[in-house]
C-alpha positions in Angstrom: 112.9 51.2 141.6 110.3 52.5 139.3 106.5 51.9 138.9 106.3 51.7 135.2 104.7 48.2 135.3 102.0 49.6 137.7 101.4 52.5 135.4 101.0 50.2 132.4 98.5 48.2 134.3 96.6 51.3 135.5 96.4 52.7 132.0 95.5 49.4 130.4 98.6 49.5 128.1 100.7 46.4 127.3 104.4 46.5 127.2 104.1 45.6 123.4 101.9 48.7 122.8 104.3 50.9 124.7 107.4 49.6 122.9 105.6 50.2 119.6 104.8 53.7 120.6 108.3 54.4 121.6 109.8 52.7 118.5 111.9 50.3 120.4 111.8 46.5 120.8 109.9 44.9 123.7 113.2 43.4 124.9 114.8 46.8 125.1 111.8 48.3 126.9 111.7 45.4 129.4 115.4 46.0 130.1 114.8 49.7 130.6 111.8 49.0 132.9 114.1 46.7 135.0 116.6 49.4 135.6 118.8 50.2 132.6 117.0 53.3 131.4 118.6 56.6 131.4 116.9 60.0 132.0 116.0 60.5 128.3 114.4 57.0 128.2 112.4 57.8 131.3 111.2 61.1 129.8 110.1 59.3 126.7 108.3 56.6 128.7 106.5 59.2 130.9 105.5 61.2 127.8 104.1 58.0 126.1 102.1 57.2 129.3 101.0 60.8 129.6 102.3 61.2 133.2 104.8 63.5 134.7 108.2 61.8 135.0 108.2 62.0 138.8 105.2 59.6 138.8 107.5 56.8 137.4 109.3 56.7 140.8 106.7 57.8 143.3 105.0 55.2 145.5 101.3 54.8 145.0 100.7 56.6 148.3 102.7 59.5 147.1 100.8 60.0 143.9 97.8 62.2 144.4 94.5 60.7 143.3 93.8 64.1 141.7 96.4 64.1 138.9 96.0 67.9 138.3 97.3 68.6 141.8 100.7 66.8 141.4 101.1 66.6 145.2 103.7 64.4 146.9 103.9 63.6 150.6 107.3 63.7 152.2 108.0 60.2 153.6 109.9 61.6 156.5 107.8 64.5 157.8 104.5 64.1 156.0 104.6 67.5 154.5 102.6 67.8 151.2 104.7 69.1 148.3 103.3 70.5 145.1 105.3 69.3 142.1 105.4 71.4 139.0 106.8 70.5 135.6 109.4 72.9 134.1 108.7 73.7 130.5 111.4 74.6 128.0 
């Protein structure tokens, strides 16, 4: 499960605006949001929404309120984990 719909709402972006930005049809984007996307599609969606890709899948509780910290909490042990994005 992903939280793309939640991110769209948080950012005030419509599915039509995102599909235009990605250069794909609204139907294709809807299908991807509902689970047919591959890793490349998720990367493009994350970039278009200006969030790290891991935020597409993290629960709202796992996403730090301070987006610069990129901290997740382990659901099993409660340990805080700092997430960093690898650059090419």
